[in-house]
MIDRENKOL-325639 format. One record per atom (N, C-alpha, C): residue in one letter; x, y, z; atom name. Coordinates in nm, 4 decimals, decimal comma. Example, Ala and Ser with C-alpha at 12.3 -4.5 7.8 and 13.67 -1.06 7.14 Angstrom:
+--------+----------+----------+----------+-------+
| residu |        X |        Y |        Z | atome |
+--------+----------+----------+----------+-------+
|      a |   1,3190 |  -0,5690 |   0,7800 |     N |
|      a |   1,2300 |  -0,4500 |   0,7800 |    CA |
|      a |   1,3200 |  -0,3300 |   0,7800 |     C |
|      s |   1,2850 |  -0,2250 |   0,7080 |     N |
|      s |   1,3670 |  -0,1060 |   0,7140 |    CA |
|      s |   1,2900 |   0,0030 |   0,7870 |     C |
+--------+----------+----------+----------+-------+
//
This chain:
+--------+----------+----------+----------+-------+
| residu |        X |        Y |        Z | atome |
+--------+----------+----------+----------+-------+
|      m |   7,4305 |   9,4323 |  11,0505 |     N |
|      m |   7,5236 |   9,5355 |  11,0911 |    CA |
|      m |   7,6569 |   9,4704 |  11,1256 |     C |
|      p |   7,7650 |   9,5202 |  11,0700 |     N |
|      p |   7,8942 |   9,4600 |  11,1013 |    CA |
|      p |   7,9289 |   9,4776 |  11,2484 |     C |
|      s |   7,9857 |   9,3764 |  11,3042 |     N |
|      s |   8,0298 |   9,3838 |  11,4429 |    CA |
|      s |   8,1611 |   9,4598 |  11,4496 |     C |
|      v |   8,2092 |   9,4807 |  11,5709 |     N |
|      v |   8,3382 |   9,5475 |  11,5877 |    CA |
|      v |   8,4472 |   9,4680 |  11,5184 |     C |
|      i |   8,4416 |   9,3359 |  11,5272 |     N |
|      i |   8,5396 |   9,2509 |  11,4594 |    CA |
|      i |   8,5291 |   9,2712 |  11,3089 |     C |
|      g |   8,4058 |   9,2810 |  11,2573 |     N |
|      g |   8,3852 |   9,3042 |  11,1149 |    CA |
|      g |   8,4391 |   9,4383 |  11,0702 |     C |
|      l |   8,4172 |   9,5424 |  11,1521 |     N |
|      l |   8,4695 |   9,6746 |  11,1183 |    CA |
|      l |   8,6216 |   9,6740 |  11,1195 |     C |
|      n |   8,6805 |   9,6044 |  11,2147 |     N |
|      n |   8,8264 |   9,5947 |  11,2185 |    CA |
|      n |   8,8791 |   9,5217 |  11,0956 |     C |
|      n |   8,8075 |   9,4191 |  11,0517 |     N |
|      n |   8,8461 |   9,3446 |  10,9319 |    CA |
|      n |   8,8420 |   9,4362 |  10,8091 |     C |
|      i |   8,7359 |   9,5151 |  10,7964 |     N |
|      i |   8,7242 |   9,6082 |  10,6846 |    CA |
|      i |   8,8348 |   9,7127 |  10,6933 |     C |
|      r |   8,8589 |   9,7634 |  10,8138 |     N |
|      r |   8,9632 |   9,8642 |  10,8329 |    CA |
|      r |   9,1008 |   9,8095 |  10,7948 |     C |
|      n |   9,1305 |   9,6877 |  10,8359 |     N |
|      n |   9,2587 |   9,6256 |  10,8006 |    CA |
|      n |   9,2702 |   9,6068 |  10,6503 |     C |
|      q |   9,1614 |   9,5642 |  10,5868 |     N |
|      q |   9,1604 |   9,5455 |  10,4415 |    CA |
|      q |   9,1846 |   9,6789 |  10,3711 |     C |
|      a |   9,1211 |   9,7854 |  10,4201 |     N |
|      a |   9,1386 |   9,9174 |  10,3597 |    CA |
|      a |   9,2829 |   9,9645 |  10,3746 |     C |
|      q |   9,3437 |   9,9399 |  10,4889 |     N |
|      q |   9,4830 |   9,9794 |  10,5093 |    CA |
|      q |   9,5741 |   9,9007 |  10,4154 |     C |
|      y |   9,5407 |   9,7756 |  10,3903 |     N |
|      y |   9,6189 |   9,6929 |  10,2982 |    CA |
|      y |   9,6094 |   9,7477 |  10,1554 |     C |
|      l |   9,4900 |   9,7975 |  10,1181 |     N |
|      l |   9,4679 |   9,8471 |   9,9822 |    CA |
|      l |   9,5314 |   9,9841 |   9,9590 |     C |
|      g |   9,5597 |  10,0560 |  10,0650 |     N |
|      g |   9,6238 |  10,1873 |  10,0503 |    CA |
|      g |   9,5549 |  10,2934 |  10,1322 |     C |
|      d |   9,5978 |  10,4164 |  10,1107 |     N |
|      d |   9,5412 |  10,5299 |  10,1818 |    CA |
|      d |   9,4262 |  10,5890 |  10,1025 |     C |
|      g |   9,3383 |  10,6557 |  10,1725 |     N |
|      g |   9,2333 |  10,7310 |  10,1056 |    CA |
|      g |   9,0972 |  10,6646 |  10,1099 |     C |
|      v |   9,0019 |  10,7424 |  10,0669 |     N |
|      v |   8,8625 |  10,6999 |  10,0699 |    CA |
|      v |   8,8378 |  10,5832 |   9,9742 |     C |
|      m |   8,9044 |  10,5837 |   9,8594 |     N |
|      m |   8,8816 |  10,4764 |   9,7618 |    CA |
|      m |   8,9201 |  10,3405 |   9,8193 |     C |
|      a |   9,0234 |  10,3346 |   9,9005 |     N |
|      a |   9,0628 |  10,2089 |   9,9643 |    CA |
|      a |   8,9533 |  10,1619 |  10,0598 |     C |
|      v |   8,8920 |  10,2560 |  10,1320 |     N |
|      v |   8,7820 |  10,2220 |  10,2228 |    CA |
|      v |   8,6629 |  10,1695 |  10,1433 |     C |
|      i |   8,6289 |  10,2384 |  10,0357 |     N |
|      i |   8,5147 |  10,1975 |   9,9529 |    CA |
|      i |   8,5377 |  10,0577 |   9,8954 |     C |
|      e |   8,6564 |  10,0328 |   9,8430 |     N |
|      e |   8,6863 |   9,9021 |   9,7846 |    CA |
|      e |   8,6837 |   9,7916 |   9,8904 |     C |
|      a |   8,7332 |   9,8201 |  10,0098 |     N |
|      a |   8,7320 |   9,7204 |  10,1162 |    CA |
|      a |   8,5892 |   9,6881 |  10,1596 |     C |
|      v |   8,5076 |   9,7897 |  10,1757 |     N |
|      v |   8,3672 |   9,7675 |  10,2146 |    CA |
|      v |   8,2947 |   9,6906 |  10,1049 |     C |
|      a |   8,3161 |   9,7295 |   9,9806 |     N |
|      a |   8,2507 |   9,6607 |   9,8689 |    CA |
|      a |   8,2896 |   9,5134 |   9,8655 |     C |
|      r |   8,4176 |   9,4862 |   9,8840 |     N |
|      r |   8,4661 |   9,3481 |   9,8789 |    CA |
|      r |   8,4103 |   9,2650 |   9,9950 |     C |
|      i |   8,4165 |   9,3183 |  10,1161 |     N |
|      i |   8,3779 |   9,2397 |  10,2339 |    CA |
|      i |   8,2267 |   9,2302 |  10,2496 |     C |
|      l |   8,1536 |   9,3366 |  10,2182 |     N |
|      l |   8,0081 |   9,3340 |  10,2330 |    CA |
|      l |   7,9358 |   9,2960 |  10,1046 |     C |
|      d |   8,0123 |   9,2593 |  10,0018 |     N |
|      d |   7,9589 |   9,2053 |   9,8765 |    CA |
|      d |   7,8594 |   9,2997 |   9,8080 |     C |
|      v |   7,9043 |   9,4237 |   9,7853 |     N |
|      v |   7,8269 |   9,5202 |   9,7071 |    CA |
|      v |   7,9199 |   9,5800 |   9,6022 |     C |
|      k |   7,8616 |   9,6427 |   9,5023 |     N |
|      k |   7,9417 |   9,7044 |   9,3964 |    CA |
|      k |   7,9878 |   9,8428 |   9,4396 |     C |
|      v |   8,1064 |   9,8806 |   9,3966 |     N |
|      v |   8,1588 |  10,0141 |   9,4250 |    CA |
|      v |   8,0642 |  10,1187 |   9,3668 |     C |
|      s |   8,0133 |  10,0937 |   9,2478 |     N |
|      s |   7,9222 |  10,1895 |   9,1839 |    CA |
|      s |   7,7942 |  10,2083 |   9,2654 |     C |
|      d |   7,7470 |  10,1018 |   9,3323 |     N |
|      d |   7,6289 |  10,1144 |   9,4178 |    CA |
|      d |   7,6586 |  10,1995 |   9,5410 |     C |
|      l |   7,7779 |  10,1830 |   9,5974 |     N |
|      l |   7,8147 |  10,2625 |   9,7144 |    CA |
|      l |   7,8249 |  10,4103 |   9,6801 |     C |
|      q |   7,8664 |  10,4406 |   9,5588 |     N |
|      q |   7,8828 |  10,5788 |   9,5171 |    CA |
|      q |   7,7566 |  10,6356 |   9,4528 |     C |
|      g |   7,6581 |  10,5507 |   9,4273 |     N |
|      g |   7,5364 |  10,5944 |   9,3596 |    CA |
|      g |   7,4346 |  10,6533 |   9,4547 |     C |
|      k |   7,3133 |  10,6702 |   9,4045 |     N |
|      k |   7,2078 |  10,7345 |   9,4823 |    CA |
|      k |   7,0982 |  10,6377 |   9,5276 |     C |
|      k |   7,1180 |  10,5077 |   9,5069 |     N |
|      k |   7,0179 |  10,4111 |   9,5495 |    CA |
|      k |   6,9969 |  10,4211 |   9,6992 |     C |
|      r |   6,8739 |  10,3962 |   9,7435 |     N |
|      r |   6,8427 |  10,4045 |   9,8855 |    CA |
|      r |   6,7966 |  10,2714 |   9,9444 |     C |
|      a |   6,8191 |  10,1644 |   9,8740 |     N |
|      a |   6,7811 |  10,0324 |   9,9250 |    CA |
|      a |   6,8647 |  10,0015 |  10,0491 |     C |
|      k |   6,8033 |   9,9338 |  10,1452 |     N |
|      k |   6,8726 |   9,9039 |  10,2706 |    CA |
|      k |   6,9999 |   9,8231 |  10,2469 |     C |
|      a |   6,9979 |   9,7382 |  10,1461 |     N |
|      a |   7,1159 |   9,6571 |  10,1152 |    CA |
|      a |   7,2337 |   9,7437 |  10,0727 |     C |
|      i |   7,2078 |   9,8666 |  10,0301 |     N |
|      i |   7,3135 |   9,9577 |   9,9875 |    CA |
|      i |   7,3417 |  10,0639 |  10,0938 |     C |
|      t |   7,2374 |  10,1132 |  10,1599 |     N |
|      t |   7,2581 |  10,2234 |  10,2544 |    CA |
|      t |   7,3422 |  10,1827 |  10,3745 |     C |
|      h |   7,3245 |  10,0630 |  10,4232 |     N |
|      h |   7,4041 |  10,0212 |  10,5392 |    CA |
|      h |   7,5539 |  10,0123 |  10,5047 |     C |
|      p |   7,5917 |   9,9446 |  10,3971 |     N |
|      p |   7,7339 |   9,9464 |  10,3591 |    CA |
|      p |   7,7843 |  10,0883 |  10,3316 |     C |
|      r |   7,6989 |  10,1750 |  10,2777 |     N |
|      r |   7,7398 |  10,3141 |  10,2530 |    CA |
|      r |   7,7680 |  10,3858 |  10,3849 |     C |
|      h |   7,6862 |  10,3592 |  10,4867 |     N |
|      h |   7,7103 |  10,4194 |  10,6182 |    CA |
|      h |   7,8411 |  10,3686 |  10,6785 |     C |
|      v |   7,8700 |  10,2417 |  10,6583 |     N |
|      v |   7,9975 |  10,1868 |  10,7056 |    CA |
|      v |   8,1125 |  10,2582 |  10,6351 |     C |
|      c |   8,0985 |  10,2831 |  10,5049 |     N |
|      c |   8,2001 |  10,3566 |  10,4287 |    CA |
|      c |   8,2205 |  10,4963 |  10,4863 |     C |
|      m |   8,1113 |  10,5651 |  10,5118 |     N |
|      m |   8,1223 |  10,7014 |  10,5633 |    CA |
|      m |   8,1898 |  10,7024 |  10,6999 |     C |
|      y |   8,1513 |  10,6091 |  10,7857 |     N |
|      y |   8,2115 |  10,6020 |  10,9185 |    CA |
|      y |   8,3618 |  10,5765 |  10,9096 |     C |
|      l |   8,4002 |  10,4771 |  10,8324 |     N |
|      l |   8,5416 |  10,4427 |  10,8217 |    CA |
|      l |   8,6211 |  10,5498 |  10,7467 |     C |
|      a |   8,5602 |  10,6139 |  10,6471 |     N |
|      a |   8,6292 |  10,7208 |  10,5745 |    CA |
|      a |   8,6619 |  10,8357 |  10,6681 |     C |
|      r |   8,5694 |  10,8704 |  10,7536 |     N |
|      r |   8,5957 |  10,9784 |  10,8489 |    CA |
|      r |   8,6945 |  10,9353 |  10,9560 |     C |
|      l |   8,6885 |  10,8098 |  10,9958 |     N |
|      l |   8,7779 |  10,7581 |  11,0989 |    CA |
|      l |   8,9218 |  10,7471 |  11,0487 |     C |
|      m |   8,9382 |  10,7026 |  10,9251 |     N |
|      m |   9,0706 |  10,6700 |  10,8728 |    CA |
|      m |   9,1340 |  10,7806 |  10,7897 |     C |
|      t |   9,0550 |  10,8756 |  10,7419 |     N |
|      t |   9,1087 |  10,9820 |  10,6577 |    CA |
|      t |   9,0536 |  11,1154 |  10,7052 |     C |
|      a |   9,1009 |  11,2203 |  10,6459 |     N |
|      a |   9,0490 |  11,3546 |  10,6753 |    CA |
|      a |   8,9389 |  11,3922 |  10,5759 |     C |
|      q |   8,8919 |  11,2944 |  10,4977 |     N |
|      q |   8,7930 |  11,3202 |  10,3941 |    CA |
|      q |   8,6613 |  11,2517 |  10,4277 |     C |
|      s |   8,5539 |  11,3005 |  10,3662 |     N |
|      s |   8,4259 |  11,2328 |  10,3746 |    CA |
|      s |   8,4076 |  11,1491 |  10,2493 |     C |
|      l |   8,3011 |  11,0724 |  10,2422 |     N |
|      l |   8,2776 |  10,9837 |  10,1274 |    CA |
|      l |   8,2576 |  11,0639 |   9,9991 |     C |
|      e |   8,1964 |  11,1814 |  10,0071 |     N |
|      e |   8,1670 |  11,2615 |   9,8887 |    CA |
|      e |   8,2911 |  11,3221 |   9,8260 |     C |
|      e |   8,3950 |  11,3454 |   9,9050 |     N |
|      e |   8,5190 |  11,4044 |   9,8519 |    CA |
|      e |   8,5912 |  11,2995 |   9,7773 |     C |
+--------+----------+----------+----------+-------+
//
């Protein structure tokens, strides 16, 4: 589980990449070493679900959109 420092690092990376959910997804994929397609897919493996939850949390925190939008 990413620590607060890790979440801040992902958040800073997402802000660097731009606005919107796609920037959050790309930052999480890059830092947590998963594929963007896996984050957007339907796999339920723990290695994918945890980064996906981080995406959802940060997407809601940083934008007015959810991951599905």
